[in-house]
N, C-alpha and C positions, 0 to 999 in steps of 0.2 A: 749719298747716291738716290736714296730711293725719292727725295724731292724730286732730283734731276731725271729721274725714269719717268715718274708722274708728268712734267709735261713737257717731257720732248715729245716735239712731231716727226713722223716716220715719213719717207717717201711716199708710202701707201696712203697712209692718213691724209699729204697733202693732195695727193691722185686722189682721194674718194672724196674732200672738198669739190673738185672739179667734177667730177662724177655726177656728184650730189646736183649742182648748178644746172650741169646740163640736161637732169630729168624734169627738172619745170615745177619741183614742188611748188605748192604755194604759199610755202612758211620763211620765217626767215632764220630758221636755228640749223639752214644747212652748209654754212659756215662754222667750222671747227672754233669756237671760245680761244678765250687765252686761258680758260681753266680748263683742262681738261677731265675727265673722270678719272681716280684713282686703279692701278691697275697693283696688283697683288698676285704672287705665286696662287696655283691650284690645290685645295686641301688635299688631306686622304679624303673621299668623299665617303669611305666606311665608318669615319668617327662622326660625321654629322648630322643632325637632327635638324629639318626641314618645318617651317612656319609659314604654311599658304595662307595669303589674303587679298580679298578683292579688295580691288584699292578704292574703288566708291562707295564699301559698304563697312568699310574698318574703322578711318578714324579722319574727320572734316579740320587741317588744321590753317586751311586757307578758306574763311566766309565767302569772300571775293568771288572767287572762279564757281561758283557752285550754280548761280543760274545763270545761262548764257543767251536769255530773253528769246529763248525759241517754241518755249513749253514745253522741252522737252526734262526740265525739272523738279519732281514733286517728290519729297520723302514717305507721302500719304503714299505712293504709289509703289508695288513690286515692281511695274516696268519702266522706271523711269530713274533718272541719275538723284542719287542720295544726297550726295554732298563729300563724298571721302575723296582723299587726295595723297599726293607722295608726303607733304609735309607733313599730313597726320602720320603717315605711316614713321615718316622721319622721327616723329617727336615720342612713338611708342616702342623704337628699339629695345629702351632699358624694361619694359612689360614684357616683350616678346623673347630676349635674353633669360629674364629672369627666368621664365619658364623653362630653359632649357634647351631653348633653340640656336641654332648656331648660324642658321642661313634664312633668307627671308626671300621665297618663293611668291612674286606677284603676279596677278591676271596682268594682261597687255595695257603696256601706259600708252598704246601711240593712240594717234588722232582715229575717233570712232564715228560712223554714222552716230547720230545722236538721236534719231526718228523712223524707224521703216513705219510709213503710214500704210502698207502693206499687210505687215504684219501686227501693226499695232502696237508696237514692242520699239524698243530702243535698247541704245546701245551702251547701255552704263559700265555692262559687262568687260567690256573691251575687246571681244573677237568679233565684232565686227568696222574692219578698220575700212579706211579714206585714205589714209597717209598712212605709210609705214616709216616716215625717217621724219616724224613730227608727235613730239608728245600731246596727250587730249587736253584742250582748254579747259578741263572739268581736274585737271590734275596736277594742274600748274604748267613749268615750260622745260628746260632741257636745266637749265638750271635747278630746280626745285629734286629733278630725277638725279644726277651729277652729287649734290648733298646728300641725296639718299645711301648713294652708293660709297663714299667719301666715309661718312657716318657708320656703316654698318663694319666698313675694314675698317676703319680708327677704333673698333673691339673686339678686331678676330673674328668678325660673321661676315657671310658674303650673300652674292645677291643674284638671285636669280630669275630673268626673265620670260614670260609666258610669251612664243611665238605663235603665230598662224601663216602657214604656209601656202593651204589649201584654196581657202576661200577671203574674201571680203565679204563687204556691205551686202545689202539686197537695194540693187540699184536697176536693176532690170529684171525679166519675171517673163514667163510661157504662159498662152490660155489657150485653150482648145485642146488638139490630138495635136501629140508633138510628130512628126515624123522626121527620122534623120536624114533622108536624100535632099529635104528642104528645112535646113535647119534655124532658118530666117522667121519661117511660118508662126507666126501665134506670137513673134517676138515683141517685146515693148518696153521704155525702158519706163520707171516707176517715175510719175511726177511727184516733185516736194521731197525725193529721198534723200537730197543732200539741202542743208539748210543755205539759206540766201546768201550770198556771196562763197559760199564753197566750192570747189572744186575739186575733182581728183588728178592727182599728179600724171608725168607719163610714168611709164608706158600704160598705167590703168585709168585714165583716161580713154583708152580706144575701145570704149564697150559697147558702140551700137554696131548691130548685126547685121542692121540694111546698109551701116555706109561702107564702101566696097572693098574702101582702107582699113578700118577697122577690123572687119572680116578674114581679110585675109592676115593681117597682123596675128591673129591667133592668140592673144592674150588672154581668151577666155575660151571655156570650153561650152559652146553656144548649144544647152541642151535644158532643159525643163528639170525642176525638183526630182530627186531620189523617190522611185514609189516603191520599189523593193530592193531593200539593201542584203538581200541573199545573190543579188544580179552583181557580180563580177564589173562587169563593162558600168552600169550605173553606180556602181561604190565608186568607181575610179573619176568618172566623168561627169555624174551627171551632179546637180548642185542638192548639196545639203541643207535641205530646209529652207530651199529656195535664197538661199544666199551663192553669189559672182563664185562660178568654180574656175579659178586660174589653173589654165594649161600649162602646168607644170615641165610641159615638154618642149616649149617653147626658149629657145636661148636668150630672148629679152628678157623673160619673167624670171629665169632661174639667174639671170643678173641682174635683174631687180632687187629680187626675194635678199639673193649673197650683198648686194651692195649695201642694204639696207638694216640688214642684222649684223654684219659687219660694220657698219656705223656706233652699236649700240654699246658693242664690246670696246672699242677704240675710245669714244667720246665720252662714255658715262663708266666705264668699268664692269660690266656685266660680268660675272663667273660662270653663268651655267646657264641652260635653254630646258625647259618643259618647251616640248610640240607638242601643239594641239591638231587633233583629226589625225594623225599620222596613217589611218589605216585609208583612207580615201587619196590620197596621192600614192603613184608609183616606187617601186625601189630603187630604180635608176636615179631618180631624184635626190636622194638622201644621200647617194656614193656620192655625187657632185657636188652637193650645198655642201655638206659637211668635210670632204676628202679632198676635193682639189684642189689646185695649187693657189687659186682665189675663194679657196671656201672660208669657212669658220672658224676650223681647227688651227689654220695657218693663221687667222686675223688674231685667234687667241694666242696661237705660239709667240707673236711677235711682242704680245704684252705681257710675255711670261707666264701664260697660264698652259700649261703644258699637259693638264689632264680637266679640258673644258670638258663638265657631265653633261649630258644631253638626258632626257626623259621623255621617252615616248608617251603619247595617250593612247592608246589601242583599246576602247571601250568596249573588250571581248573577256567574257565570264567562259567556265568549263563546268558541266555538270557533273553531279557524282561520281569520282574514283573515274575520271576519264579527263583527258589533257586537251583538249580541240581549242581551249581560250591559249592556252600554254605555245603549243603551235604557232597561232597566228599571231602572238606577239615576237615569239623568237624570230619569226622570218623578217622584223622590223630590226635585228640588230645585225643582218646581211652576214658577209662569209670572208672570210679570210682573206680573201682575191678583192671582194668587192664590200668593204664592212658600209655599216649604215648608222644608226644610232648607236650611241655607247649604252644607255640602259634603256628601261621603260617602266612605266608606273603598274604596279603588281595586280591589275583590275583580279584574274582569278581568285587570288589570297583574298583579296578584299570582300570580294562574293561569299568566298565561303566563311569566312568570321562571320559575317554578318547574319549566315542561316545558323551556323553552332551555336555565334553563343545569344542572337535575340530570337532565332528560328526553333531552337533545342534539338536540331538536326544530330546527327552520331558524330562524336567527337573524332572517330577512326574518318570520319570525309575530311578533318581539317588536318589531320596526321598523313592521310596522301594527298594534302596539296602540299604538305611543307617537304616530302620527300620527291617529290615531283620536281618542286622548286629547286632541290638542292643537285638534283640529278640533270633537269634538263638546260638550266641557262648558261652560261658560259661563267659569269659570276653571278652569286645572288648574292652577294654581299653590298651591291651597287642596285640592287631594283628600290625603288621608290614603294613604299610598304605605308598603306594608308587606310584608313576605317570610312571614310567619309571625304567628300568635296563638294562643291557648289552647282554639279550636276546630276545628284541624286538625295534621295530622301535622307535626313538625319540618321543615323543610328538611333540616336533618343525618340524617334518618331513612330517606330517600330519595337524598340526594346524599350529598358528599364534602365535604372544609375550603373545597378552590378553589372547589367551586360556591357556597359560600354566601360566599365571598369577593367570587366578582364579581358576587353579586344584591347584598352590602351596597355594593360599588363603583357597580354603575348607581344603585339608590336613594341614595346620596346625592350623585348627578351630576345629579338630574332634576330637571324641576320638580315640585313637590309637597311635603307636607309632610313629613317622613321621620317613620315611627314602629316604635321597635326596644322587640321584645317583651322580658320579660325572661329573662335566660341564653342570647338570642342571642349575647350578649359574653362569655358562656363555656363557648360550643359544645354549649350542651343539647342531647341526643336525647329526652327525656322531654316531651311535650307540654304536662304541668302539672307538672313535679317542683318542689320547692321551691329557693329559693337559699340557706336558711339551714341549720345543721345541726340535725337532730331532725326538718324536716319531709318529708315524703312525698319518695319520688325513688321510680321504677322499679328502679333499681339496688339499691336498698337500703343505699345510702350512707348514713351522718352525717356530712358533711363540709359547713361552711360555704363558697360559693363568690362572694362578693365580692371576685374578686383582681385588682387594676387593673395588674396586671403580665402580666397572661393574654395571648399573642398574639391573641386575637381582641379583647379589651376594648382593647386598644393601637391594633389594625387600625381598629375602628370610630373612635376617639378622633382619630388622626390624618386620617381623611376628613371625621369633623363639624367640626373646626376649618377644613380648605380649604373649607369648605362656607362658615361663619361668615366664615372671613376674604373669601372671593370671591361679590361677590355677583352675580356672571352664573350660579353655579352653583343659586341659588334663584330668579333673576328674569330670567337668561337667556331669549332665544328658544332654541328648538329645532329642530335641522337633521340628519334620518337623513344619513349619508355613505355609509354602507357595511352590505350586508346579505348572508348567502347564502341561498339557495334550497332545496338543495339538503339543507341539514342544518347539524349544529354549525359552527362556524367563524367566520368574520371578523365582528364589529359594529362600527359606530363612528358616535357623531355632535357635532354641534360647537351649544356655546352661546355665545351673544353678548348684548352687553347695552355699548352704549355704543361708549367705545374697548377693550370687555373682549373677549378671544375665548380657548376654553376648547375643547380637544378630549378625547373618551373613546374610546379603542380596546381591541376586547375581544377573545379567540378563547375561545371556550366550547367548542373540540373539546379532545380528550387529546392531540389529537398537532399539533406546529407545522403555522401553515398562512401563507399569503401572499397581504396584502394587498397587492392591485397596481393598483398607477395610481390610488388613491383620490384622488377631488378634496375636495381642503380647503375651498375657498372663502377662501383667504387666497392672500397675494400668491407668486409664484414667488421663492425661494430665502430664504422667512421662516424663521429659525431655531427650534426648537419646545423648552421648556424643561419636563422632568419634574419634575411637584408630587408625583404619587404612580404607585407601581407594585405590581404582585403580580406574579411569576413574570417577570418584566422585566430579569434582571440579564445576560442576553447579547445586550441590544440592542445597537446603536450609542449611544454617550454622545454626540452630536451627532448630531439628527436637524434634516433641513432638507430641504423641500419642491421638488420638481424642476420643470420647466416646466409653468408655466398652473396652479402651486401642487399639483402631484398627490404624495402621498407612496407611496412602495412599501416594505413593512418584511415580515421573516420573522418573523410571530407567536409568542414559544413558545407550549409547551400551556397552558393556561387562566390567559392571562396578561390582564395588564388595564394602561392608561397613563390616567393624567390632565396633560393638555399645556397649555404656555400659550404664545403668541408671543412671542418675547423675543430681539428683532433681527433679524439675516439672515447669513446664511451662506454658501457656497460650493457651488453648485449641481452635486449629486450627477450622475454620467457617465452616459449612456446609448452602446448599443448598439445602432445603425441597421442594421446588417446583418442582424438576426433578421427572419425573415419565415417565413408559414404559407402557401403557395402551395396548398394544397389547398381548395377551397372549402367553409366550415364553418358560417360566420356566420348564424346563424336556419334553419339545417338542422335537419330531425326526424328522428332516427336510432332505428333497431331493430332496429338490425345491425353489425358492426364494421365501421371506417372504414378504411382506410390514409391516412398523412398525410406531405407530402412538404416540408422548406421549405429557406430559406437560412439564413448563419450564419458566423461567421469560422471560417475553417480549423484544425483540432486543438481547436476550444476545444467544452464540454460545453452543451448546454441541457438544463434542465428543462423536460419538456410536465405544466404542472400544472394538474390537474382540480379544480376548484371548492377551488382553495386548496389542496388538502391535499397537503403538502409529502410527507410519509412514501410516500407510493402513487405520487409522482409519476414518469414514467419519463425516466431520462436519456438524449438522443440525441449521441451523437458526430458533430462533423460532419467530412465528409471535406475530405481536401484541393481538392478542385475546391468547396467553399464548399455541398456540398446535403446534406442528412440525408433519413430515411424512419425511419419511425416505424407502428405502428398505435392507432388509439383503440377499445378494447373496449369492449363495453356490458354486459360480466358481471355488474359490480357497482353498476351502475346500479339505484336503486328503480323499482318498479314506476308505472305511470301515463303521466301527461306530465310530464314533470320538464325545469325549468330547468338551465342548467348554464352554466358559464363556460372556457375553455382558457386560460391564460397560459403565454408562451414565456417562460423567467427565467433569467439568466444570471447563477449564484448567488454565483460568485468575485466579478464586478463590483457585482451589485447591483443590476444592470440588467433592465429586463422588457418585453414588448410588451403593448398594451393588451388586456383580456379580451375572446376571442371569445365570442362569445353563441350558444349555441345547445340543443335541445331533447334528448330521449330520450322515447320512446313504446314502452314495454312492459308486456305483459299477462300475466296466470297463465293458463295453458290450461284448458279447461272442463270439464276432467276431471282429476278429484282424481289424484293420485298414488298416496294412501292414503286408505281408507275403515276409520273403527269404527263400528258401529250399537251404540251403546252402550245401547239403551233397553230393553233385557227388564230392567234393575234395576227395573221398578216405576215407578209415578210420581212416586215421591219418589226415584228414586235407589236407592244401596246403604244410603242411613243409617249410614255408617260402616262399619268394618271387619267388625264382624258382624250390619250391617244392625239394631240395637237402637238406634240414638240417634234422640230427639224434636228438632224444632227449636225456636226458643223461642218463648215463647207470644204477643207481641206478634203481632195481628191483620194487620199487612203480610207477614210471612212465609204463602205459600201452604201449607197443610199438605196440600190435594188433588195439585197440580202446582207441585212444589217449587222454586223459582227456583236452587236448587245442585244438581240432579240433570242432569247430560250425558245428551241422549239421542243422541250422534252425533257424531263429530269428523275432520272431512276435514286433510290435508296438500295440499298444493299448490306446486310451485316454480318458478321463471322463470331463469335465470343463475345468480349466488346468492342467490338471495332465498328464502324462504318464509312460507307463508300457513297459516298453524292457524285455520282455522273450527270454530268449536264451537256445535253446535246445542242450545240448551237445551231442558226439560219447560217451562219459564216463563219472560218474560223481562220484568223491572218497570221504571219507571223513579220508582217514589213518590216520591222526595225528590227529583226532579231533577237528578242526579248529573251532576258533568261528565264523565264517559267514558260515560253514556248508557246505564246498566245499577245495578240495585241489587240488595242482601239476597245478594250473593253474592261471593265473593273466590275468584280464583285464585290459584293458587302453579305454577306452570310451571317443569318443569325441563329442561335440555338437555345433551345427551352431545353435544360437539364431539371425535371423535376426533381432528383435528387439534389439539389443544390437550391441552398438558400438564398435571400435577397434577389438580386433582378431589375431589370430594367425595363420599359415600354416604349421609351423616345431609343430613337435609331440615329447615335451620333454623327453632324455632320452633312446629312441626304434629307432633311428637314421632313420625317416622316415618324409613323409609329408602327409599332407591330396588330400584325392583324387580330381582330378580334379581342384588344385589349392582352393578347398574350403576355407574357416578360419570357426576355431572354438572359443568360446567363455567359455568353461566350459569342462572340464577333470574329470574326473571320476577315479581314481585307486583303483582298489579291487582287492583281493585275497582272501586267506582262515584270515587271520587276519589284515585285514585291509581294510578299506571303506573310499576313501577322494576324496572330490570334491573341486578344483581347479578350478579361473577364467584363462582366458588366461593373464592377467595383470603380468607383469614380468615374464613370461616364456620364457625360451631360449631353443636349444637344450638338453643343457644340465641339466637346471634346471626346477622345478614345477612354477606353476603362484602363483597366492596370496591364499590359502586357505579361502575357505570359508562354508558356510552351511546356509542350513541340507543337508548332503550327502542321496544321492538316501536308501529307504530300501531295502535290501537284504532277501529273501526267496526263500529256496532251495524245488524244489519237487525232491526230490532222486530218486522215484519210475517212474519217468518220465525222469529223468535228464535231469531237467528243472533249469535253475535260473532266478528271477525275479528280475528287480531294479525298482522300483517304486519312480517315482523323483515326489515328491510334486510341487505346483505351485511357490512356494520361490524355489526350487534348480533351476528352469528355468529362474527366476527372474519374476514371476508373471505374463506371459504375457497374453495380450488382444487375440490374437490369436497365433491358433500352425498352420497356415501357414508357410512353409518352415523350418523349425524346423528340421534339419536333424542328423541323428546319425552315426556316424563310429565306428565301433568296433574292437579290434584287440584285440588276445591273447599271451601271454610268461610266462615263471613262475617267480616268486618273490621269493628270499631268506627268509623263516620265519623267521630271526633271524632279518638280518637286514635290513628287507622289500624293497631289492633291485633286479633289475632284474639281474636273472642269464647270465653269459656270455656266447658271442658266440666262441667258440675257433677253432683253425684247427683240434685238436686232442681231442677226444673224453673222459669224464672224468665222476665220478659217479654224480656231478650235475653242469654240463656244457653242452651246447649243439654245437653240430660241424657242420660242413657244409657250413661256412662262414669265412669271417676275422671280426676281430674287430673294420671294417668299414659298415659293412652290418646291415641292419634293424631289431631290435627283433620286427620279426613278426612271428607266425606261423601259424597264422591262420585270416582271419579280413573278414568284410563284405564289401559289397559297401556301399553307402550314401544311407541311408536309411531317406529318406524324407516324413514328413509328410502334411498332408490339414486337413482346418476345414472348 
């Protein structure tokens, strides 16, 4: 029966053939072949783990299709095709399945624009279509795609196709000032946008605004590139990065898109879609595309897929303790009356995980995000959770291996469908590096990266197996048990399903922390079995909850635990002699506070603030059972902050319940140091010799450059420092996470109390002024905020990732960006004397987080006026020195 169902052609399939032929596509694949793709029922998506790969950068299975002879192929270039194909994916199914993945999501396999002469970049990635009903020649043919689907289905796996409904490649553009009342003014077709012999099929070929028939057909929006992503009209109808924007309100466009993507379901056996650039298309389109009688879901049901998943890409994050990102995402799920997508990729969670695990932000930010995830989404168990993808910097370019492991540990034990991006399992740092030897890699190495024995592969493999074996991890309730509001530290949650209980406990800090009397929701005396752990070798083998089901643990740095309840054990001891006599609970402190209390004579009590065991104060209890100490506010962060104090008997493992209090500290109104840097002119210094030119793209302001520093100010209070930079211009055109774009900051800090240091400035081809050394570096632009030490830094490599990164706030009205360095960022200094800041500006690529190139000839996204040996510094400050 299964065989008959696979080969049966429905009346819809026959009509599809006729319709495809009528479209006038320039390929011979529009005839349904004798062997169609296999059809299998939809899985329960909650139980799946998705592996996401870029076809061109994954594996080269067929060398003959690599080079199509138009100069589009060059594995040494990040801009061109590298040689990966569908046959290569099929050859590595066992590798993917061995990792624990059950579904494969590929970048679009459709025929693409091979080279865009206007942008000087290639369509190797698959998102610049020229024909939505044909496999790109570099990737193989229809049979290659069908073979991949059949092979996956034969192993009980599923195929997810990436689809684009917003745009095609870049075949036309605009010059000059755009006037919507004369939409063809400045319009121009781009010469050489298609390779010789290629053409667009109907109706896509109607793309000449100056042709009256094409204009009235309205297949495209006759608009220029988006200049302001805050403008809803531009977001929905202008061209994203100059890519030709389809007019999805035109019936012919809707018909073509539905017809095209029904084709891949029926003919290949695709099981789900990931939908690209969702927010750039109007809501009504998705209702029609998926839910119309001739829509995607109807076609999927005809092939036996009654739960055809769609995961939408809406690249929106949320600021800390807010939900603007979630609100945007949820809007594209539609309503009960007019449903749209089935689910979305969880961008707000991804951004928060990066900030918490790699940036050292408070774990309470992650707790907030997860609570809102469970409260706001109709079905959080079908969200696509991910850590990194092909459109952003790798987590390992911002953090360290333990940061990545903690993020993976979390993702694989949370509700939602885990999505693992190719190379994560091999600890890649290059955002679009090829997995196969001979493909493009940032480091230029020619190595195969399909190592199933690698540390990261096996780490993911173990967690994936635990997720498959324990349905509580994919289907259970989620309850946050512990979080830290002051910074990096303890984080814990409980998963519950029927009789199954699982606890996940992490310490995101780079030093040991105290998890103090956490209420587990379990009975007193519950023994906890360790299912998986990270950096937890020093923990006791037998973990048992105490009275009222609480758990107290000294957590090692960067550790993680997955526990399940496993019978009963002996209750841990309790030291009832420890007390705090000083009234602290619910107090608001702005100055040091003397403390006193009681304990067992001769014992040592640790006064642990915010769980930080390394900086805890040891106090000796006198013979009279009394002790005294002082709670210092020097190292607390600015603003109103919530804290907790625990009394901890480390020898016994006993503690007093947390005592919660607040601090309220502020920087002075007058800065300790002010630098007026406005004398460089409106565009700043424009490089060391004043000879550099900004990239050509219109979003760079040539009159008031976003890279020009007008003033720098330093403020300090306690051992905290605020660096305020006032810019000649401050924009947020691309809606960046950090609130500013078109400028990146490389900030170097000299810490006289720290040993070591470096004079070379990584990746910007410059050195510290006056021969000074630096011990800390901040790399910050619209989508990244990272802190590095000088350890391991070279001219071409950042140092060791550390945390916490500074907090960034933006005062757009006053064109000012504030970098707030908490004491921990500066090594908790006893004095600020001699601390120096050196600030440089340049722009970074928002996709790869790499510094934009400096070349001889000016281009849309590169600087000019220097050589590839000159400093990547547009503007800078002299050394800014503090004294206290």
